[in-house]
Backbone as a chain_set.jsonl record, in Angstrom:
{"seq": "XXXXXXXXXXXXXXXXXXXXXXXXXXXXXXXXXXXXXXXXXXXXXXXXXXXXXXXXXXXXXXXXXXXXXXX", "coords": {"N": [[100.424, 144.955, -21.788], [99.237, 142.807, -20.548], [101.389, 141.113, -20.162], [102.879, 142.539, -18.289], [101.2, 142.453, -16.059], [101.242, 139.722, -15.637], [103.993, 139.328, -15.008], [104.102, 140.853, -12.693], [102.419, 139.445, -10.96], [103.842, 137.047, -10.828], [106.261, 137.736, -9.606], [105.497, 138.831, -7.154], [106.093, 138.577, -4.383], [108.801, 139.164, -4.329], [108.787, 141.811, -5.254], [107.263, 142.988, -3.247], [108.964, 142.597, -1.073], [111.085, 144.184, -1.925], [109.938, 146.757, -1.866], [109.284, 146.987, 0.863], [111.839, 146.706, 1.926], [113.068, 148.962, 0.846], [111.778, 151.031, 2.195], [112.551, 150.328, 4.817], [115.324, 150.581, 4.61], [115.605, 153.33, 4.21], [114.526, 154.286, 6.61], [116.372, 153.207, 8.383], [118.658, 154.653, 7.634], [117.798, 157.209, 8.398], [117.37, 156.966, 11.167], [119.634, 155.646, 12.294], [121.894, 155.789, 10.641], [125.288, 156.712, 9.688], [127.487, 159.599, 9.613], [130.096, 159.949, 8.83], [131.694, 159.046, 6.339], [130.629, 156.477, 5.813], [129.847, 154.052, 3.503], [127.392, 152.777, 2.751], [125.359, 153.429, 4.703], [125.631, 156.149, 4.977], [124.386, 157.673, 3.075], [121.192, 158.492, 1.901], [120.111, 157.421, -0.476], [121.787, 155.233, -1.172], [121.444, 153.638, 1.102], [118.669, 153.1, 0.99], [118.449, 151.744, -1.487], [120.103, 149.522, -0.973], [118.627, 148.346, 1.086], [116.285, 147.728, -0.352], [117.274, 145.807, -2.136], [118.138, 143.782, -0.363], [115.707, 143.185, 0.943], [114.136, 142.313, -1.232], [115.596, 140.044, -2.017], [115.405, 138.47, 0.288], [112.57, 137.982, 0.63], [112.161, 136.711, -1.806], [113.617, 134.342, -1.482], [112.135, 133.189, 0.599], [109.681, 132.844, -0.703], [110.413, 130.969, -2.701], [111.072, 128.835, -1.037], [108.549, 128.286, 0.138], [107.137, 127.495, -2.136], [108.469, 125.128, -2.774], [107.764, 123.6, -0.551], [105.054, 123.235, -1.032], [104.995, 121.395, -3.099]], "CA": [[99.837, 145.159, -20.476], [98.976, 141.488, -19.971], [102.695, 140.59, -19.726], [103.252, 143.266, -17.073], [100.389, 141.883, -15.003], [101.757, 138.362, -15.394], [105.253, 139.453, -14.294], [103.827, 141.389, -11.365], [101.904, 138.333, -10.163], [104.901, 136.043, -10.672], [107.295, 138.236, -8.692], [104.838, 139.687, -6.171], [106.816, 138.559, -3.107], [110.073, 139.867, -4.528], [108.478, 143.232, -5.316], [106.848, 143.387, -1.882], [110.194, 142.659, -0.272], [111.866, 145.34, -2.364], [109.295, 147.959, -1.362], [109.474, 147.035, 2.309], [113.275, 146.945, 2.166], [113.341, 150.354, 0.497], [111.339, 151.847, 3.332], [113.387, 150.004, 5.963], [116.65, 151.167, 4.385], [115.56, 154.793, 4.47], [114.325, 154.473, 8.077], [117.65, 152.912, 9.007], [119.513, 155.829, 7.392], [117.288, 158.331, 9.151], [117.469, 156.757, 12.606], [120.919, 155.097, 12.748], [122.97, 156.061, 9.672], [126.443, 157.496, 10.136], [127.795, 160.777, 8.823], [131.516, 160.04, 8.533], [132.304, 158.183, 5.334], [130.023, 155.159, 5.644], [129.426, 153.947, 2.118], [125.995, 152.417, 2.59], [124.437, 154.117, 5.604], [125.875, 157.589, 5.012], [123.655, 158.323, 2.006], [119.847, 157.882, 1.891], [119.888, 156.637, -1.7], [122.494, 153.947, -1.041], [120.811, 152.851, 2.16], [117.376, 152.662, 0.509], [118.655, 150.744, -2.531], [120.592, 148.301, -0.329], [117.482, 147.754, 1.775], [115.406, 147.142, -1.365], [117.945, 144.619, -2.632], [118.095, 142.764, 0.68], [114.319, 142.803, 1.142], [113.722, 141.523, -2.386], [116.241, 138.734, -1.965], [114.872, 137.703, 1.411], [111.233, 137.462, 0.333], [112.275, 135.794, -2.932], [114.049, 133.054, -0.909], [110.999, 132.65, 1.333], [108.711, 132.401, -1.711], [110.932, 129.718, -3.27], [110.937, 127.777, -0.02], [107.128, 127.949, 0.266], [106.762, 126.77, -3.354], [109.02, 123.768, -2.625], [106.979, 122.885, 0.472], [103.749, 122.878, -1.61], [105.162, 120.253, -3.995]], "C": [[99.609, 143.817, -19.772], [100.27, 140.88, -19.447], [103.125, 141.242, -18.425], [102.475, 142.715, -15.876], [100.874, 140.491, -14.61], [103.077, 138.409, -14.616], [105.047, 139.939, -12.867], [103.312, 140.275, -10.456], [102.987, 137.293, -9.86], [105.916, 136.476, -9.629], [106.715, 139.099, -7.585], [105.566, 139.705, -4.837], [108.13, 139.294, -3.217], [109.825, 141.377, -4.546], [108.035, 143.766, -3.961], [108.056, 143.539, -0.991], [111.026, 143.884, -0.643], [111.269, 146.641, -1.828], [109.465, 148.095, 0.157], [110.931, 147.307, 2.681], [113.67, 148.373, 1.871], [112.96, 151.255, 1.66], [112.233, 151.589, 4.564], [114.792, 150.59, 5.821], [116.66, 152.662, 4.643], [115.367, 155.058, 5.963], [115.622, 154.205, 8.823], [118.617, 154.089, 8.841], [119.088, 156.964, 8.293], [117.536, 158.169, 10.669], [118.885, 156.391, 13.08], [122.086, 155.564, 11.906], [124.097, 156.951, 10.183], [126.728, 158.641, 9.165], [129.234, 160.809, 8.296], [132.009, 158.935, 7.602], [131.757, 156.766, 5.242], [129.466, 155.052, 4.247], [127.937, 153.702, 1.975], [125.091, 153.31, 3.441], [124.644, 155.635, 5.666], [125.093, 158.386, 3.972], [122.258, 157.701, 1.925], [119.572, 157.02, 0.644], [120.544, 155.268, -1.595], [121.829, 153.061, -0.019], [119.463, 152.318, 1.715], [117.531, 151.562, -0.54], [119.182, 149.418, -1.936], [119.469, 147.591, 0.412], [116.531, 147.085, 0.794], [115.986, 145.839, -1.912], [117.838, 143.481, -1.615], [116.672, 142.282, 0.926], [113.8, 141.936, 0.002], [114.323, 140.134, -2.362], [115.659, 137.859, -0.854], [113.482, 137.143, 1.105], [111.219, 136.539, -0.887], [112.688, 134.415, -2.419], [112.894, 132.411, -0.145], [109.949, 132.123, 0.368], [109.15, 131.102, -2.352], [110.785, 128.568, -2.291], [109.482, 127.332, 0.149], [106.646, 127.164, -0.95], [107.259, 125.333, -3.3], [108.235, 122.951, -1.612], [105.61, 122.458, -0.089], [103.833, 121.629, -2.472], [105.198, 119.023, -3.261]], "O": [[99.768, 143.708, -18.556], [100.269, 140.211, -18.414], [103.676, 140.576, -17.548], [103.043, 142.533, -14.799], [100.913, 140.13, -13.434], [103.273, 137.635, -13.679], [105.729, 139.493, -11.944], [103.73, 140.177, -9.302], [103.033, 136.734, -8.764], [106.383, 135.65, -8.845], [107.385, 140.019, -7.116], [105.652, 140.76, -4.21], [108.531, 139.984, -2.28], [110.57, 142.135, -3.925], [108.399, 144.878, -3.579], [108.16, 144.505, -0.235], [111.6, 144.539, 0.226], [112.002, 147.526, -1.386], [109.752, 149.179, 0.665], [111.218, 148.041, 3.626], [114.513, 148.942, 2.564], [113.727, 152.132, 2.059], [112.618, 152.527, 5.262], [115.38, 151.042, 6.803], [117.605, 153.197, 5.223], [115.988, 155.967, 6.513], [115.939, 154.9, 9.789], [119.306, 154.474, 9.785], [119.936, 157.622, 8.896], [117.871, 159.136, 11.355], [119.285, 156.796, 14.171], [123.187, 155.721, 12.434], [123.877, 157.835, 11.011], [126.254, 158.635, 8.029], [129.553, 161.606, 7.414], [132.67, 157.995, 8.045], [132.401, 155.918, 4.625], [128.673, 155.901, 3.842], [127.28, 154.351, 1.161], [124.14, 153.889, 2.916], [123.891, 156.327, 6.35], [125.124, 159.617, 3.974], [122.151, 156.475, 1.884], [118.876, 156.008, 0.725], [119.916, 154.253, -1.899], [121.665, 151.862, -0.243], [119.132, 151.175, 2.033], [116.823, 150.556, -0.49], [118.76, 148.336, -2.344], [119.374, 146.364, 0.368], [116.022, 145.998, 1.068], [115.251, 144.875, -2.125], [117.489, 142.354, -1.968], [116.454, 141.083, 1.102], [113.108, 140.945, 0.235], [113.64, 139.152, -2.654], [115.448, 136.66, -1.038], [113.242, 135.952, 1.302], [110.351, 135.672, -0.991], [112.151, 133.41, -2.884], [112.7, 131.199, -0.238], [109.382, 131.055, 0.601], [108.326, 130.205, -2.532], [110.416, 127.457, -2.674], [109.21, 126.14, 0.286], [105.828, 126.255, -0.808], [106.557, 124.417, -3.728], [108.056, 121.746, -1.788], [105.065, 121.435, 0.328], [102.861, 120.88, -2.574], [105.333, 117.953, -3.855]]}, "num_chains": 1, "name": "protein.A"}
């Protein structure tokens, strides 16, 4: 349990980005997504997972940049 808490604190920005990206991906599918053979935006699961991946990567990069600025 202690390791899980440690990992959660270490990757909090990445996890936050993934959750926000998941929601944004689904909203994008719902509002904009296409119906005719689009691989990512044509399916809510794919759109949500892609959003989670992009959100996690984005906030992970921002977190790394902020850590470098602190040094």
